[in-house]
C-alpha positions in Angstrom: 22.6 24.5 24.6 20.0 22.7 22.3 21.5 21.1 19.0 19.7 22.1 15.9 17.2 20.0 14.0 19.0 19.1 10.7 17.4 20.0 8.0 17.8 17.8 4.8 17.8 20.1 2.0 19.2 17.8 -0.4 16.6 15.1 0.2 14.0 17.5 -0.6 15.3 18.6 -3.7 15.7 14.9 -4.7 12.1 14.1 -3.8 11.1 17.0 -6.4 13.7 15.8 -8.7 12.4 12.4 -8.6 8.7 13.0 -9.3 9.6 15.7 -11.8 11.5 13.0 -14.0 8.4 11.0 -13.4 6.0 13.2 -15.1 8.5 14.0 -17.8 8.7 10.3 -18.8 5.1 10.0 -18.3 4.2 12.9 -20.7 6.7 11.8 -23.0 5.3 8.0 -23.1 1.8 8.8 -23.1 2.4 11.4 -26.0 4.3 8.9 -28.1 2.0 6.1 -27.5 -1.6 7.8 -27.6 -1.5 11.0 -30.0 -3.6 10.8 -32.8 -0.4 11.4 -35.2 1.8 8.9 -33.3 2.8 5.8 -35.4 2.7 3.7 -32.0 -1.0 4.6 -31.6 -1.5 3.8 -35.5 0.3 0.3 -35.2 -1.8 -0.1 -31.9 -5.6 0.7 -32.3 -6.6 -1.3 -29.0 -6.7 0.9 -26.3 -5.9 -1.8 -23.8 -2.6 -2.5 -25.6 -1.3 0.6 -25.5 -2.1 1.0 -21.7 -0.1 -2.1 -21.2 2.7 -0.3 -22.9 2.4 2.5 -21.2 2.3 0.6 -18.1 5.5 -1.3 -18.8 7.4 2.1 -19.5 6.3 4.0 -16.4 7.0 0.9 -14.3 10.5 0.7 -15.9 10.9 4.6 -15.0 9.6 3.7 -11.5 11.9 1.2 -10.9 14.8 3.4 -12.3 14.1 6.0 -10.0 13.9 3.9 -7.2 17.4 2.4 -7.7 19.2 5.3 -8.9 21.4 7.1 -6.7 18.9 9.7 -5.9 16.7 7.5 -5.1 18.6 5.6 -2.9 19.6 8.7 -0.9 16.0 10.0 -0.4 14.3 6.8 0.0 12.1 7.3 -3.2 8.8 8.3 -1.8 8.0 10.9 -4.6 4.3 10.8 -3.2 3.2 12.7 -0.4 0.7 9.6 0.5 3.9 7.4 0.9 5.8 10.0 3.1 2.6 10.8 5.2 2.2 7.0 5.8 5.6 6.7 6.9 5.3 9.7 9.3 2.2 7.9 10.7 4.2 5.1 11.3 6.9 7.3 13.1 9.7 6.4 10.6 10.1 10.3 9.5 10.3 13.2 11.5 7.6 16.1 10.9 10.2 18.5 9.4 11.4 15.9 6.9 7.6 14.8 6.2 6.9 18.5 5.3 9.9 19.2 3.4 9.5 15.9 1.1 5.7 16.6 0.7 6.8 20.4 -0.1 9.2 19.0 -2.6 7.2 16.4 -4.1 4.4 19.0 -5.0 7.2 21.3 -6.6 8.3 18.4 -8.6 5.5 17.4 -9.7 4.4 20.9 -11.0 7.8 21.8 -12.7 8.0 18.3 -14.5 4.5 18.8 -16.1 5.6 22.6 -16.8 8.8 21.3 -18.6 7.1 18.8 -20.6 4.6 21.0 -21.7 7.3 23.4 -23.0 8.9 20.5 -24.9 6.0 18.7 -26.2 3.5 21.7 -27.4 1.1 21.3 -28.7 0.9 17.6 -28.8 0.5 17.4 -24.9 -2.7 19.4 -25.1 -4.5 16.9 -27.5 -7.6 15.3 -25.6 -5.9 12.1 -26.3 -2.9 13.0 -23.9 -4.3 15.9 -21.5 -1.3 16.7 -20.1 -1.4 13.3 -18.8 -4.2 14.2 -16.2 -6.0 11.8 -13.8 -9.4 12.2 -14.5 -12.5 10.0 -13.2 -13.3 7.9 -16.1 -16.8 7.2 -17.5 -18.1 5.4 -14.5 -17.8 8.5 -12.3 -16.2 9.9 -9.4 -17.2 7.3 -7.1 -15.7 4.6 -9.1 -12.5 6.6 -9.2 -12.5 7.4 -5.7 -12.9 3.3 -5.2 -10.2 2.4 -7.6 -7.8 4.7 -6.2 -8.6 3.6 -2.5 -8.1 0.2 -3.6 -4.7 0.3 -5.7 -3.2 2.9 -3.0 -4.5 0.2 -0.2 -2.6 -2.4 -2.3 0.6 -0.5 -3.1 1.4 0.4 0.3 0.5 -3.3 1.7 3.0 -4.6 -0.8 5.8 -2.0 -0.1 5.5 -2.5 3.7 5.5 -6.4 3.3 8.4 -6.5 1.1 10.4 -4.0 2.2 10.3 -5.3 5.7 11.2 -8.8 4.6 15.0 -9.5 5.2 15.6 -11.6 2.3 13.0 -9.5 -0.1 13.7 -5.8 0.9 15.8 -5.4 -2.0 13.2 -6.2 -4.4 10.7 -3.6 -2.9 11.2 -1.4 -6.0 10.7 -4.0 -8.5 7.2 -4.8 -6.9 6.2 -1.2 -6.7 7.2 -1.1 -10.2 5.5 -4.1 -11.4 2.3 -2.5 -9.3 2.4 0.5 -11.1 2.6 -1.1 -14.6 -0.4 -3.4 -13.8 -2.4 -0.7 -12.5 -1.6 1.8 -15.3 -3.0 -1.2 -17.5 -6.1 -2.1 -15.6 -7.1 0.5 -13.4 -6.5 3.6 -15.4 -10.0 3.6 -17.0 -11.5 4.3 -13.9 -9.5 7.1 -12.3 -6.3 7.5 -14.7 -4.1 5.6 -12.1 -2.5 8.5 -9.9 -1.9 7.3 -6.1 -0.3 10.7 -6.1 -1.9 13.9 -4.8 1.3 15.8 -6.3 1.3 13.7 -9.5 -2.2 14.8 -10.1 -1.9 18.4 -8.8 0.9 19.4 -11.7 -1.3 18.7 -14.9 -4.5 20.1 -12.9 -2.5 23.4 -12.9 -0.6 23.3 -16.1 -3.5 22.0 -18.2 -6.5 23.4 -16.2 -7.8 20.0 -15.8 -9.1 20.1 -11.9 -12.0 18.1 -12.3 -12.3 15.3 -9.5 -9.4 17.0 -8.0 -10.4 16.3 -4.6 -10.8 12.4 -4.7 -6.9 12.4 -5.7 -6.1 14.3 -2.3 -8.2 11.9 -0.3 -8.0 8.4 -1.7 -4.7 7.8 -2.1 -3.5 8.9 1.4 -6.4 7.3 3.1 -5.9 4.0 1.4 -2.2 4.2 2.3 -2.8 4.9 5.9 -5.6 1.9 6.2 -2.9 -0.3 4.8 -0.4 0.7 7.3 -3.0 0.0 10.4 -3.8 -3.3 8.8 0.0 -4.1 8.7 0.5 -2.8 12.1 -2.3 -4.9 13.8 -1.0 -8.0 12.1 2.9 -7.7 12.5 2.9 -5.1 15.0 4.9 -1.7 15.2 8.5 -3.0 15.5 8.1 -4.8 12.2 8.6 -1.5 10.1 12.2 -0.9 10.2 12.8 2.2 8.0 11.1 4.3 5.5 13.5 3.9 2.7 12.0 1.7 -0.4 15.7 0.5 -1.1 17.9 0.5 2.0 21.1 0.7 0.6 24.1 3.3 2.3 23.5 6.1 4.8 19.9 6.6 6.1 18.6 9.8 7.6 15.4 8.0 8.5 16.9 5.1 10.8 20.8 6.1 11.2 22.0 3.4 9.4 25.5 4.4 8.1 26.2 2.1 5.5 
């Protein structure tokens, strides 16, 4: 008699909720900072300063989600590129990877739909544009290169820190700091996505699909390249688990506490 493969519906739903909350936060922060009628925009006319403020807010959001009870339970991927990379590394089963990715796309779409409902009509302003990630004035090639580079750097940092015994608890902090930095400096090239599901939601709700293909290609390629580099330098046994914050029971490696 064969045992049934467990289906982790709660974790899939958590991944949807995490990205949904990230999208709501992104929409609220961007509207508050960049909408023409916002007092913040009038107080801070420099785009770079506003991006830095947005980056700080979204970095804090990312950290809060990673270290939240839900983030600790699911591993806090909320990004198909992250999930696919850990699948490539053999740290998540195919069924769970599919459930995670499906949940992430549902969450990205639902989150921006909720935000659009409560932030209408401000979210539709060209200054906010449903927080869509779109190629900047330098074009799609520059956006592709930017997404490839930041996705590579994020995953390389996550693998390096999460698999170091003394540093693993800081993985969420490092990831959050990189998110803040990339929003501040890279966003003019690509809008700073690193996440196909994060880009997919605004493209559907806001009808802003220009360059959509590159956000489905560059982030996973960049993260997979980072995994290959890490494996060649450290070896496969150096990758311990698919969680960003390894506390409590784990569906990936079987840890109980």
